[in-house]
Steps between C-alpha positions, in 0.01 A plus 500: 500500500700814428824458310810545718633844404841418645550244223401729213845633414792385285729294719799728466306790656513332845873570505476871424457628856869408548615621160372857514782726613519543882303805619226471234166615640294590191442328163269680256419329171279571202319299230496596135430358158832570325362458148371206308241419233269791586590866553262533795420277796170481686558440871264244655497223760696634801190518721462122472849438635450749784173340604596140450850499642608818680222666697450453872711242680691366202641191670481303824734314737399177323598654164838592650555149631417352157726750319795441733485123456464517121763766440757316706440211262521729195843630594629199688628732774357696792674837457294636208135511611481744793206421719563810710415732208147363481465461877562875520208576267273268697594647838531868406241527222261218572599335171401808302756590237684828567510618140341781301382447144399775260360427155337655199117461522402166344361529150737787416696468173854633531776525235779246552813597695299668771460411867183303572554406865741565785564306819708584807542373855357711783701333779878542467559148633299360210702648215536147357119463466460742208658280236410181675145579376619553144436140395132520585427859403682464165223263396282809435673489160252231395163670550653829384621344176167329430320829574738674262434251216126521549502882507719508189253282314212717622668798338538302176137394502375851573708636210353257247149546631543874465609454140252234381205462738196710582462384859821598685349495847661328796215249499593398148873467569496355854443148365723503192798333672407193708733324745535128411815455708400315820611156382835632383623675814735348752271526805160609626675804653623593152149468366372743761781748459526487120131456439402798715774707334322440169171612653648843565458570127243247375205302637499183288650205689470126556739521796247486781772530763572850373160626607529339845846652535378852413230468761721362773804725468353811330141499634356500148136603517392286205614198306731632225595180323199411286459208262246326274392141427753348263579158355829312484614227263381218731149627439530575130665167406284271716307358206790502256515687173181338373315625806637855498174647369302336781738649757469846345121468517515385863725779626282765333194357677685461833542879524235652270556852639797714580860458393625154410857429387572190290840365402445400139827365358461137615515378137486788250436853621396625155241225448370561853462872434363469144291183497378486859501836682449694176291234329288255693477714815512847345139593552492363855806710588352816353177445693675443834465753780873493549829450322695203369874549523695267268849398615767381259776329698762392248681618189662832421290752698510775240427290190243293683312802635487670163352195331254446787382858463468463121267204557305667777443819299382291205263286711368751756545831315629818656448869547751777445551726801550879499878452466464287188572155650297181472314368807333161538147475633498529879407133536836372372862580594841330510743442786869427430683331786780314325831679441393817679760726664585870525688481168248305292195704610587824316597291196157333499315828540709662224422208270128535569516873448673457163210280387237744614397295804408683821680407822161451666461169318780339703563411865814337632606235746852492647649232719866436561613814327297703750564322828805276455733598218655779706793519735673756723705622203197572282509840670844458659387538861766557767512599865822676602638678804550872434557644850642383830617630835826363630651610832271801505593615151261523204629306201374512142516147363521419132621230262643630174652212306668528165452195279634360178251501215486257209747716312758473776453861606476604865175690558290622791256225603124545500522349851639828636289576806372819658659661803350670807150523642254526213159633413281491194363831383286630213636770274283631218288186528799266475645286776857555606722350775708740705682504830313606810563871564584569135176695458183582690286295262261259669607138523267267307619210716266439792576324827310172481663305786673598820597288800259220424203719407358552154458877496329544162275258314365510147172352385478325168278781380773753595753305296277461194416872504871590532588265216234664282640843579847380407376368167318823423809700589718289270247531218502881531879505486493276190244723333711807568808324361313395182351847447 
């Protein structure tokens, strides 16, 4: 049963049709990332909201009846919710929403403080509808923020692979960061949105819903979220500490070929690595047609990893690659999933690099920090009105607050919004927001929705290709800056 769109707005928005100044016929608003943790934002996820909630007949008479009854209860009065506004859309537009949405192509990485999306009403009687939809459409902040984090980490990984590894191919890097976040998200919808956002930059994932989501809403032509057999502590501790060796023996025999990941810190990670994996089972591991991936899951990540590698190098030996860094035999690797986030990852790689250890020895798992430890202010997303038409006159709309800082000084707020109808252009390879008519440069924003119809769709392949192009462009700019 489809969610009732008429109930997907903040309660106060139902009163706005009366509060806009008399004679208002047009409200035009834009979405931007005003700043935040990262200097750039990858735009992703809008197509889901268009397909799931807005396209076609967006609501029915039954939805209207339900909304009217509920909203009268919400306000405790009958003069706020205006049934006639929605009846008009049903009768005149067949329930299709008279709005136009333009957006940057999904998978594009844009510097903060630039327009990412615009929305405006196409029927003058529905001026109130533009910002009524803000509550729902603003939620694109979530997949965009996850996509941004994942892309940022991809750039970090590629940099350390370039410095310390021989194999820097996409195939080698696609599975370095694995999504372990399904159990930590707030809903299955979040798993699909956030999990698929990660798959724009990587392919390692235990969030199965992400792959289904990419197929359903972005017509993905293949499964992008790939995983491997892996143990958990309920398996490794089943026979107690005395039976740990028996469990290790069993799991090796359960999957004698291919990749097998084993959490190994149930009792003492260093004994497990030295006495069991690197001792009793060393020869069996080296003779496998596959790879054992050892997972520490407790302790200080940096110190623990360094000691684990010391033991593994001693027990299994190593080669030195063309860049002068040590590499374990291909049959043994390590995955670190505890304490992993966008800040700790470069620290771990830098620590390995300082000890002469190649980045190709390590893969990563990321849970809450990838899919759940984010919020709308991570990238300071906002949707603001910048243009209106009132009594036949065009009006530039802008908020420009001054605020008191911690020193008691009055300063211009970062919340200052843009004015006028906007477009996103490229100038010397860089994105820039300007007012419509300011130049003849082409608008990067594309019309994706108009009057109930999705006018442009992106496949998951389109988005991944675009994200790759964005990464390569940023890497070129960084190289030029360094040189």
